N, CA, C and O atoms as a DFTB+ gen file, in Angstrom:
620 C
 N C O
     1  1      -2.892     -13.756      -6.568
     2  2      -2.507     -13.807      -5.884
     3  2      -2.100     -12.178      -5.654
     4  3      -1.420     -11.339      -6.245
     5  1      -2.887     -12.242      -4.502
     6  2      -2.215     -10.418      -3.902
     7  2      -1.557     -10.710      -3.580
     8  3      -0.759     -10.471      -4.486
     9  1      -0.631     -11.493      -2.313
    10  2       0.740     -11.676      -1.509
    11  2       0.787     -12.854      -1.574
    12  3      -0.233     -13.543      -1.588
    13  1       2.256     -13.447      -1.639
    14  2       2.751     -14.399      -1.425
    15  2       2.907     -14.605       0.497
    16  3       2.308     -13.836       1.248
    17  1       3.776     -15.723       1.012
    18  2       3.096     -16.079       2.246
    19  2       4.440     -15.492       2.565
    20  3       4.655     -15.223       3.747
    21  1       5.433     -15.243       1.619
    22  2       7.060     -14.454       2.224
    23  2       6.526     -13.311       1.747
    24  3       6.102     -12.807       2.787
    25  1       6.341     -12.790       1.141
    26  2       5.419     -11.392       1.133
    27  2       4.854      -9.977       2.318
    28  3       5.232      -8.930       2.845
    29  1       3.546     -11.043       2.184
    30  2       3.508     -10.765       3.167
    31  2       4.773     -10.673       5.274
    32  3       4.928      -9.812       6.140
    33  1       5.203     -11.903       5.088
    34  2       5.913     -11.116       6.041
    35  2       6.786      -9.950       5.993
    36  3       6.561      -8.844       6.482
    37  1       7.843     -10.350       5.319
    38  2       8.704      -9.085       4.393
    39  2       7.604      -8.264       5.018
    40  3       7.969      -7.689       6.043
    41  1       6.656      -8.111       4.750
    42  2       5.183      -6.161       4.283
    43  2       5.458      -6.207       6.182
    44  3       5.852      -5.176       6.727
    45  1       5.104      -7.951       7.326
    46  2       4.603      -7.685       8.328
    47  2       6.630      -7.093       8.678
    48  3       6.715      -5.973       9.182
    49  1       7.185      -7.393       8.568
    50  2       8.295      -6.598       9.179
    51  2       8.523      -5.799       9.306
    52  3       8.706      -5.335      10.432
    53  1       8.710      -4.866       7.761
    54  2       8.246      -3.643       8.196
    55  2       6.819      -2.572       7.991
    56  3       6.631      -1.770       7.076
    57  1       6.071      -2.826       8.979
    58  2       5.094      -3.120       9.467
    59  2       5.779      -2.248      10.698
    60  3       5.871      -1.076      11.061
    61  1       6.315      -3.933      11.218
    62  2       7.027      -3.591      12.487
    63  2       7.574      -2.054      12.628
    64  3       7.118      -0.973      13.001
    65  1       9.561      -2.880      11.807
    66  2       9.776      -2.007      12.327
    67  2       9.332      -0.512      11.871
    68  3       9.481      -0.005      12.982
    69  1       9.143      -0.045      11.519
    70  2       8.625       1.430      10.840
    71  2       7.567       2.118      12.025
    72  3       7.337       3.317      12.180
    73  1       7.078       1.113      12.701
    74  2       5.398       2.066      13.692
    75  2       6.147       2.781      14.564
    76  3       6.841       2.227      15.417
    77  1       6.056       4.297      14.401
    78  2       5.111       4.552      14.358
    79  2       4.252       5.171      13.487
    80  3       3.094       5.574      13.592
    81  1       5.101       5.160      12.562
    82  2       4.595       5.619      11.464
    83  2       4.196       4.286      10.446
    84  3       4.161       3.105      10.791
    85  1       3.894       4.880       9.022
    86  2       2.932       4.049       8.452
    87  2       3.891       3.622       7.239
    88  3       4.387       4.428       6.452
    89  1       4.067       2.311       7.209
    90  2       4.323       1.901       6.095
    91  2       3.820       1.796       5.299
    92  3       2.595       1.838       5.420
    93  1       4.653       1.500       3.369
    94  2       3.772       1.391       1.869
    95  2       4.983       0.927       1.290
    96  3       6.191       0.868       1.518
    97  1       3.993       0.574       0.306
    98  2       4.992      -0.381      -1.188
    99  2       3.921      -1.374      -2.069
   100  3       2.744      -1.638      -2.315
   101  1       5.296      -1.681      -2.319
   102  2       4.087      -1.797      -3.877
   103  2       4.263      -3.469      -4.537
   104  3       5.267      -3.315      -5.233
   105  1       3.993      -4.443      -4.645
   106  2       4.360      -5.708      -5.581
   107  2       4.319      -5.423      -6.888
   108  3       3.488      -4.549      -7.135
   109  1       4.762      -5.733      -7.597
   110  2       5.504      -5.772      -9.635
   111  2       5.196      -7.090      -9.805
   112  3       5.771      -8.074      -9.341
   113  1       3.872      -6.999     -10.782
   114  2       4.865      -8.929     -11.858
   115  2       5.365      -8.431     -12.648
   116  3       5.204      -7.255     -12.974
   117  1       6.073      -9.204     -13.125
   118  2       6.006      -9.380     -14.289
   119  2       5.211      -9.316     -15.657
   120  3       5.834     -10.092     -16.382
   121  1       4.465      -8.945     -16.172
   122  2       3.824      -9.330     -17.898
   123  2       4.150     -10.428     -18.289
   124  3       5.238     -10.971     -18.098
   125  1       3.133     -10.892     -18.933
   126  2       3.653     -12.527     -19.168
   127  2       3.997     -13.607     -18.174
   128  3       3.802     -14.802     -18.393
   129  1       4.592     -13.048     -16.918
   130  2       5.685     -13.830     -15.699
   131  2       5.636     -14.610     -14.714
   132  3       6.431     -15.142     -13.940
   133  1       3.477     -14.545     -15.062
   134  2       3.061     -13.669     -12.969
   135  2       4.202     -14.803     -12.213
   136  3       4.561     -14.255     -11.171
   137  1       4.781     -15.939     -12.327
   138  2       5.877     -15.975     -10.877
   139  2       6.427     -14.966     -10.800
   140  3       6.426     -14.494      -9.663
   141  1       7.077     -14.220     -11.783
   142  2       8.327     -12.912     -11.404
   143  2       7.007     -11.504     -10.996
   144  3       6.133     -10.811     -11.518
   145  1       7.792     -11.824      -9.525
   146  2       7.760     -10.880      -8.366
   147  2       8.525     -10.248      -7.901
   148  3       9.748     -10.357      -7.821
   149  1       7.509      -9.190      -7.394
   150  2       9.298      -8.367      -6.378
   151  2       7.917      -7.403      -5.502
   152  3       6.738      -7.047      -5.508
   153  1       8.397      -7.395      -5.254
   154  2       8.455      -6.317      -3.545
   155  2       8.980      -5.187      -3.591
   156  3      10.189      -5.213      -3.821
   157  1       8.707      -4.596      -3.512
   158  2       9.866      -2.945      -3.260
   159  2       8.782      -2.435      -2.222
   160  3       7.554      -2.512      -2.254
   161  1       9.519      -1.972      -1.432
   162  2       8.914      -1.614       0.436
   163  2       9.459       0.525      -0.272
   164  3      10.486       1.035      -0.721
   165  1       8.261       0.949      -0.005
   166  2       8.735       2.710      -0.562
   167  2       9.367       3.109       0.515
   168  3       9.926       2.112       0.971
   169  1       9.617       4.167       1.271
   170  2      10.207       4.934       2.081
   171  2       8.727       6.560       2.288
   172  3       8.480       7.483       1.513
   173  1       8.047       6.167       3.797
   174  2       7.114       7.086       4.109
   175  2       7.266       8.676       3.809
   176  3       7.429       9.130       4.942
   177  1       7.294       9.542       3.095
   178  2       7.752      10.746       3.619
   179  2       6.822      11.758       4.123
   180  3       7.088      12.950       4.279
   181  1       5.824      11.238       4.338
   182  2       4.845      12.433       5.440
   183  2       5.446      12.950       6.046
   184  3       5.228      14.084       6.474
   185  1       6.335      12.304       6.251
   186  2       6.421      13.768       8.316
   187  2       7.915      14.460       7.908
   188  3       8.883      14.626       8.650
   189  1       7.761      14.836       6.355
   190  2       9.086      15.542       5.758
   191  2       7.761      16.217       5.286
   192  3       7.811      17.413       5.572
   193  1       6.375      15.818       4.549
   194  2       6.442      17.736       3.759
   195  2       5.432      17.836       4.803
   196  3       5.027      18.993       4.916
   197  1       4.812      16.885       5.720
   198  2       4.433      17.759       6.834
   199  2       5.041      18.914       8.314
   200  3       4.372      19.468       9.185
   201  1       6.695      18.917       8.042
   202  2       7.032      19.722       8.710
   203  2       7.698      20.605       7.991
   204  3       8.763      21.082       8.383
   205  1       7.070      20.957       6.715
   206  2       7.681      22.150       5.537
   207  2       6.570      22.808       5.495
   208  3       6.337      24.012       5.607
   209  1       5.601      21.503       5.243
   210  2       4.226      22.496       4.848
   211  2       2.377      22.148       5.811
   212  3       1.316      22.340       5.217
   213  1       2.432      21.734       7.027
   214  2       1.521      21.397       7.758
   215  2       0.103      22.393       7.337
   216  3      -1.114      22.225       7.418
   217  1       0.776      23.219       6.977
   218  2      -1.057      23.132       6.394
   219  2      -1.856      22.923       5.338
   220  3      -3.083      22.829       5.331
   221  1      -0.996      22.846       4.324
   222  2      -1.146      21.638       3.361
   223  2      -0.513      20.169       3.166
   224  3       0.153      19.767       2.212
   225  1      -1.007      19.292       4.642
   226  2      -0.176      18.176       4.865
   227  2      -0.349      18.799       6.453
   228  3       0.314      19.662       7.029
   229  1      -1.203      18.212       6.786
   230  2      -1.850      18.161       7.808
   231  2      -1.503      16.825       8.653
   232  3      -1.504      16.763       9.882
   233  1      -1.322      16.177       8.107
   234  2      -1.325      14.978       9.294
   235  2       0.080      13.784       8.488
   236  3       0.326      13.286       7.389
   237  1       0.814      13.813      10.237
   238  2       2.218      13.309      10.121
   239  2       1.958      11.782       9.441
   240  3       0.833      11.486       9.037
   241  1       2.754      11.119       9.376
   242  2       3.517      10.197       8.687
   243  2       2.755       8.946       9.694
   244  3       2.331       7.896       9.212
   245  1       2.700       9.209      10.815
   246  2       0.848       8.119      12.188
   247  2      -0.494       8.365      11.217
   248  3      -1.511       7.936      11.761
   249  1      -0.632       8.724      10.422
   250  2      -1.991       8.780      10.252
   251  2      -1.805       9.883       9.075
   252  3      -2.287      11.010       9.188
   253  1      -0.880       9.363       7.648
   254  2      -1.077       9.369       7.096
   255  2      -0.607       8.782       5.803
   256  3      -1.621       8.150       5.505
   257  1       0.696       8.440       4.309
   258  2       1.838       8.334       4.070
   259  2       1.374       8.547       2.831
   260  3       0.167       8.619       2.599
   261  1       2.814       8.736       1.408
   262  2       2.678       9.422       1.789
   263  2       4.286       8.329      -0.225
   264  3       4.887       9.354      -0.545
   265  1       4.517       7.876      -0.604
   266  2       5.475       7.276      -1.154
   267  2       6.501       8.597      -1.677
   268  3       6.061       9.671      -2.089
   269  1       8.246       8.172      -1.531
   270  2       9.155       8.892      -1.461
   271  2       9.002       8.545      -3.007
   272  3       8.867       7.435      -3.523
   273  1       9.088      10.403      -3.892
   274  2       9.057      10.243      -5.269
   275  2       9.974       9.882      -5.907
   276  3      10.047       9.985      -7.131
   277  1      11.107       9.237      -4.925
   278  2      12.222       8.511      -6.151
   279  2      11.538       6.989      -6.128
   280  3      11.405       6.649      -7.304
   281  1      11.157       6.165      -5.418
   282  2      10.624       5.549      -5.058
   283  2       9.369       5.430      -6.538
   284  3       8.871       4.644      -7.344
   285  1       9.380       6.242      -6.284
   286  2       7.711       5.706      -7.922
   287  2       8.771       6.164      -8.631
   288  3       9.235       5.036      -8.460
   289  1       9.354       6.552      -9.070
   290  2      10.130       6.681      -9.916
   291  2      10.813       5.186     -10.297
   292  3      10.731       4.547     -11.346
   293  1      11.188       5.021      -9.631
   294  2      12.017       3.522      -9.507
   295  2      10.515       2.025      -9.670
   296  3      10.601       0.841      -9.995
   297  1       9.437       2.806      -9.299
   298  2       8.623       1.999      -9.630
   299  2       7.992       1.961     -11.259
   300  3       7.239       1.044     -11.585
   301  1       8.494       3.372     -12.528
   302  2       7.792       3.512     -12.932
   303  2       9.195       2.777     -13.853
   304  3       8.852       2.189     -14.878
   305  1      10.399       2.786     -13.604
   306  2      10.765       2.547     -14.404
   307  2      11.459       0.614     -14.166
   308  3      12.531       0.059     -14.405
   309  1      10.049       0.154     -13.556
   310  2      10.000      -1.186     -13.562
   311  2       8.942      -1.267     -14.120
   312  3       8.609      -2.443     -13.978
   313  1       7.934      -0.578     -14.862
   314  2       6.628      -1.175     -15.166
   315  2       7.517      -0.351     -16.551
   316  3       6.769      -0.426     -17.526
   317  1       8.290       0.082     -16.775
   318  2       8.798       0.743     -18.139
   319  2       9.563      -0.688     -19.006
   320  3       9.231      -0.981     -20.154
   321  1      10.662      -1.499     -18.181
   322  2      10.891      -2.998     -18.025
   323  2       9.453      -4.091     -18.693
   324  3       9.626      -5.223     -19.144
   325  1       8.607      -3.647     -18.629
   326  2       6.634      -4.988     -18.015
   327  2       6.154      -5.259     -17.614
   328  3       5.130      -5.905     -17.834
   329  1       7.059      -4.600     -16.013
   330  2       6.418      -5.445     -14.661
   331  2       4.992      -4.676     -14.477
   332  3       4.726      -4.104     -15.534
   333  1       3.971      -4.467     -13.472
   334  2       2.691      -3.407     -14.273
   335  2       2.089      -3.832     -11.407
   336  3       1.794      -4.550     -10.452
   337  1       2.280      -3.071     -11.766
   338  2       1.910      -3.285      -9.856
   339  2      -0.058      -4.326      -9.404
   340  3      -1.245      -4.195      -9.705
   341  1       0.549      -4.964      -8.817
   342  2       0.301      -6.088      -8.981
   343  2      -1.310      -5.425      -7.443
   344  3      -2.533      -5.328      -7.344
   345  1       0.094      -5.162      -6.569
   346  2      -0.656      -4.266      -4.761
   347  2       0.155      -3.269      -4.553
   348  3       1.348      -3.114      -4.815
   349  1      -0.808      -2.460      -3.937
   350  2      -0.131      -1.886      -2.969
   351  2      -0.620      -1.842      -1.409
   352  3      -1.807      -1.721      -1.108
   353  1       0.257      -1.934      -0.618
   354  2      -0.433      -1.990       0.451
   355  2       0.669      -0.770       1.198
   356  3       1.721      -0.395       0.680
   357  1       0.072      -0.250       2.637
   358  2       0.348       0.447       3.331
   359  2      -0.249       0.626       5.251
   360  3      -1.340       1.168       5.427
   361  1       0.254       0.322       6.029
   362  2      -0.809       0.310       6.979
   363  2      -0.981       0.984       8.206
   364  3       0.083       1.451       8.613
   365  1      -2.244       1.262       9.157
   366  2      -3.081       1.869       9.688
   367  2      -2.330       1.990      11.339
   368  3      -2.271       0.888      11.885
   369  1      -1.952       2.772      11.901
   370  2      -0.993       2.680      13.250
   371  2      -2.661       2.954      14.031
   372  3      -3.632       3.706      13.943
   373  1      -1.998       1.370      15.075
   374  2      -3.162       2.033      15.639
   375  2      -4.547       1.914      16.268
   376  3      -5.131       2.079      17.339
   377  1      -4.711       1.604      15.231
   378  2      -6.269       1.425      13.507
   379  2      -6.507      -0.086      13.189
   380  3      -5.643      -0.935      13.408
   381  1      -7.400      -0.290      12.803
   382  2      -8.425      -1.224      12.144
   383  2      -8.131      -1.796      10.567
   384  3      -9.181      -1.496       9.999
   385  1      -7.459      -2.309       9.789
   386  2      -7.741      -2.687       8.457
   387  2      -8.593      -2.605       8.064
   388  3      -9.379      -3.528       8.276
   389  1      -9.224      -0.972       6.869
   390  2      -9.506      -0.683       6.401
   391  2      -9.595       0.535       5.184
   392  3      -8.756       1.392       4.907
   393  1     -10.782       0.304       4.641
   394  2     -10.487       1.306       3.634
   395  2     -10.620       2.511       3.428
   396  3     -11.254       2.941       2.464
   397  1      -9.919       3.410       4.486
   398  2     -10.767       5.220       4.049
   399  2     -10.988       5.476       3.185
   400  3     -10.744       5.060       2.052
   401  1     -11.991       6.946       3.984
   402  2     -11.792       7.611       2.154
   403  2     -10.318       8.654       1.802
   404  3     -10.415       9.729       1.212
   405  1      -9.659       8.363       2.051
   406  2      -8.565       8.977       2.658
   407  2      -8.104       8.119       1.149
   408  3      -8.326       8.566       0.024
   409  1      -7.469       6.891       1.430
   410  2      -7.730       5.993       1.164
   411  2      -7.680       5.388      -0.538
   412  3      -6.807       4.813      -1.188
   413  1      -9.155       5.871      -0.865
   414  2     -10.235       5.716      -1.600
   415  2      -9.496       7.600      -2.377
   416  3      -9.358       7.914      -3.560
   417  1      -9.360       7.972      -1.809
   418  2      -9.613       9.573      -3.042
   419  2      -8.137       9.635      -3.358
   420  3      -7.768      10.115      -4.430
   421  1      -6.986       9.010      -2.168
   422  2      -5.282       8.717      -3.130
   423  2      -5.622       8.043      -4.288
   424  3      -5.746       8.660      -5.346
   425  1      -5.813       6.660      -4.201
   426  2      -6.009       5.890      -4.917
   427  2      -6.378       5.613      -6.770
   428  3      -5.948       4.888      -7.668
   429  1      -7.854       7.126      -6.535
   430  2      -8.336       7.786      -7.819
   431  2      -8.156       8.667      -7.615
   432  3      -7.947       9.404      -6.651
   433  1      -8.308       8.676      -9.724
   434  2      -7.446      10.287     -10.529
   435  2      -8.552      10.351     -11.293
   436  3      -8.801       9.617     -12.250
   437  1      -9.208      11.214     -10.879
   438  2     -10.269      11.647     -11.584
   439  2     -11.162      11.051     -11.256
   440  3     -11.877      11.990     -10.906
   441  1     -11.957       9.855     -11.007
   442  2     -12.735       9.050      -9.699
   443  2     -12.241       7.866     -10.655
   444  3     -13.212       7.199     -11.012
   445  1     -11.363       7.525     -11.036
   446  2     -11.281       6.430     -11.854
   447  2      -9.844       5.059     -10.755
   448  3     -10.751       4.728      -9.991
   449  1      -9.198       4.619     -10.476
   450  2      -8.481       4.395      -9.755
   451  2      -7.445       4.132     -10.829
   452  3      -7.880       3.919     -11.961
   453  1      -6.160       4.118     -10.635
   454  2      -4.896       5.048     -10.784
   455  2      -4.477       3.255     -11.298
   456  3      -4.005       2.902     -12.379
   457  1      -4.765       2.579     -10.373
   458  2      -4.029       0.974     -10.704
   459  2      -6.121       0.308     -10.332
   460  3      -6.848       0.171      -9.347
   461  1      -6.218       0.113     -11.806
   462  2      -7.494      -0.721     -11.715
   463  2      -7.422      -1.986     -11.394
   464  3      -8.317      -2.685     -10.917
   465  1      -6.413      -2.257     -11.644
   466  2      -5.835      -4.118     -11.763
   467  2      -5.364      -4.598     -10.854
   468  3      -4.879      -5.684     -11.171
   469  1      -5.150      -4.226      -9.200
   470  2      -4.104      -3.870      -8.471
   471  2      -5.159      -3.820      -6.683
   472  3      -5.852      -2.837      -6.421
   473  1      -5.081      -4.702      -5.974
   474  2      -4.933      -5.149      -5.046
   475  2      -4.476      -3.593      -3.882
   476  3      -3.456      -2.918      -4.024
   477  1      -5.374      -3.405      -2.992
   478  2      -4.882      -2.709      -2.252
   479  2      -4.460      -3.506      -0.795
   480  3      -5.415      -3.066      -0.156
   481  1      -3.805      -4.266       0.094
   482  2      -3.279      -4.206       1.323
   483  2      -3.357      -2.449       2.169
   484  3      -2.927      -1.348       1.828
   485  1      -4.174      -2.973       3.444
   486  2      -4.087      -2.514       4.720
   487  2      -3.621      -3.697       5.955
   488  3      -3.831      -4.903       6.083
   489  1      -2.974      -2.790       6.667
   490  2      -2.515      -3.781       7.429
   491  2      -2.536      -2.699       9.281
   492  3      -2.081      -1.602       9.605
   493  1      -3.598      -4.181      10.296
   494  2      -2.863      -2.690      11.556
   495  2      -2.136      -2.832      12.165
   496  3      -1.651      -3.960      12.079
   497  1      -1.580      -2.017      13.072
   498  2      -0.451      -2.319      13.075
   499  2      -1.001      -1.275      14.876
   500  3      -1.488      -0.146      14.942
   501  1      -0.557      -2.506      16.365
   502  2      -1.721      -1.911      17.483
   503  2      -0.111      -2.121      18.584
   504  3       0.096      -3.083      19.323
   505  1       0.468      -1.378      18.458
   506  2       1.350      -1.239      20.247
   507  2       3.108      -1.903      19.335
   508  3       4.163      -2.348      19.785
   509  1       2.659      -1.666      18.130
   510  2       3.975      -2.416      17.257
   511  2       3.886      -3.779      17.243
   512  3       4.938      -4.391      17.426
   513  1       2.448      -4.667      16.993
   514  2       2.643      -5.068      15.767
   515  2       1.307      -5.768      14.795
   516  3       0.196      -5.936      15.297
   517  1       1.504      -5.999      13.878
   518  2       1.043      -6.307      13.553
   519  2      -0.314      -7.409      13.527
   520  3      -0.040      -8.594      13.334
   521  1      -2.079      -6.937      13.763
   522  2      -3.112      -7.502      14.513
   523  2      -3.844      -8.202      13.497
   524  3      -4.396      -9.250      13.831
   525  1      -3.985      -7.622      11.780
   526  2      -4.574      -8.410      11.155
   527  2      -4.680      -6.985       9.773
   528  3      -4.375      -5.792       9.762
   529  1      -5.077      -7.627       9.102
   530  2      -4.556      -7.329       7.402
   531  2      -5.742      -7.488       6.639
   532  3      -6.555      -8.398       6.801
   533  1      -5.807      -6.673       5.893
   534  2      -7.333      -6.624       4.679
   535  2      -7.026      -6.245       3.304
   536  3      -5.821      -6.246       3.052
   537  1      -7.901      -5.884       2.238
   538  2      -7.985      -6.436       1.542
   539  2      -8.968      -5.735       0.904
   540  3     -10.156      -5.763       1.223
   541  1      -8.101      -4.592      -0.722
   542  2      -9.621      -4.061      -1.291
   543  2      -8.859      -4.281      -2.715
   544  3      -7.685      -4.301      -3.083
   545  1     -10.060      -4.427      -3.286
   546  2     -10.177      -3.653      -5.172
   547  2     -11.213      -2.864      -5.448
   548  3     -12.133      -2.126      -5.098
   549  1     -10.696      -3.308      -6.111
   550  2     -11.914      -1.969      -7.218
   551  2     -12.767      -3.279      -8.338
   552  3     -12.301      -4.203      -9.006
   553  1     -14.064      -2.823      -8.131
   554  2     -15.980      -3.116      -8.616
   555  2     -15.485      -2.327      -9.320
   556  3     -14.494      -1.711      -8.927
   557  1     -15.918      -2.151     -10.329
   558  2     -15.868      -1.381     -11.945
   559  2     -17.395      -1.437     -11.664
   560  3     -17.885      -0.308     -11.626
   561  1     -17.994      -2.122     -11.523
   562  2     -19.018      -2.505     -11.056
   563  2     -20.297      -0.943     -10.485
   564  3     -20.726       0.065     -11.046
   565  1     -20.378      -1.263      -9.796
   566  2     -20.654      -0.236      -7.923
   567  2     -19.402       0.913      -7.842
   568  3     -19.405       1.818      -7.008
   569  1     -17.869       0.633      -9.291
   570  2     -17.052       2.288      -8.650
   571  2     -17.407       3.310      -7.278
   572  3     -17.837       4.419      -6.960
   573  1     -16.541       1.227      -6.422
   574  2     -16.232       1.433      -5.112
   575  2     -14.924       0.341      -5.048
   576  3     -14.637      -0.561      -5.835
   577  1     -14.296       0.750      -3.888
   578  2     -12.974      -0.550      -3.350
   579  2     -14.254      -1.414      -2.591
   580  3     -15.214      -0.840      -2.077
   581  1     -14.111      -2.636      -2.618
   582  2     -14.786      -3.618      -2.073
   583  2     -13.362      -4.704      -1.129
   584  3     -12.175      -4.722      -1.453
   585  1     -13.888      -5.342      -0.175
   586  2     -13.097      -6.402       0.289
   587  2     -13.191      -7.395      -0.512
   588  3     -14.182      -7.789      -1.126
   589  1     -11.547      -8.023      -0.488
   590  2     -12.124      -9.269      -1.820
   591  2     -10.825     -10.193      -0.997
   592  3      -9.714      -9.938      -0.533
   593  1     -11.451     -11.037      -1.097
   594  2     -10.243     -12.236      -0.177
   595  2      -8.986     -12.281       0.389
   596  3      -8.187     -12.805      -0.387
   597  1      -8.412     -11.879       1.621
   598  2      -6.935     -11.627       1.416
   599  2      -6.602     -13.466       1.687
   600  3      -7.433     -14.040       2.390
   601  1      -5.757     -14.069       1.288
   602  2      -5.874     -15.588       1.552
   603  2      -4.616     -15.619       2.793
   604  3      -3.551     -15.093       3.117
   605  1      -5.853     -16.893       3.291
   606  2      -4.829     -17.309       4.667
   607  2      -3.198     -17.070       4.594
   608  3      -2.639     -17.897       3.875
   609  1      -2.450     -16.227       5.121
   610  2      -1.185     -15.975       5.396
   611  2      -1.114     -16.800       6.549
   612  3      -1.896     -17.371       7.309
   613  1       0.208     -16.642       6.390
   614  2       1.345     -17.393       7.694
   615  2       1.350     -16.338       8.767
   616  3       1.726     -15.207       8.462
   617  1       0.772     -16.745      10.618
   618  2       0.943     -15.545      10.565
   619  2       2.133     -14.846      11.952
   620  3       2.384     -13.642      12.001
């Protein structure tokens, strides 16, 4: 399961609340206990990075996201406690729910996915409302992220 209906509703609310900035976060699942899930909304610090060094970070939070390092540390601690990253999500502002080249580059380390078993969910937010969502997963045989079924979730 990529997202439960409740998780999707919470992510939708986050995406709409953080508009016009991209939202981001993860869903963790405890190893050996697939029913034990934890949604971890993260803070997008892209605007801060852009303000500090616009040449190195030319995009702001309307067109990019960068998870707060403190959130990444919190996720790493949960991984140490037996959780694994199951879903990574973010929103696209005034754009479709697709896996962009930038999304792909950010998900890879030396041409391999950092989280090969995770699904990536992208929400399309237009005029402050989520209007679409899509999921993508790594296909080892094609060495690429391909669309996967995102179960019908309540709107």
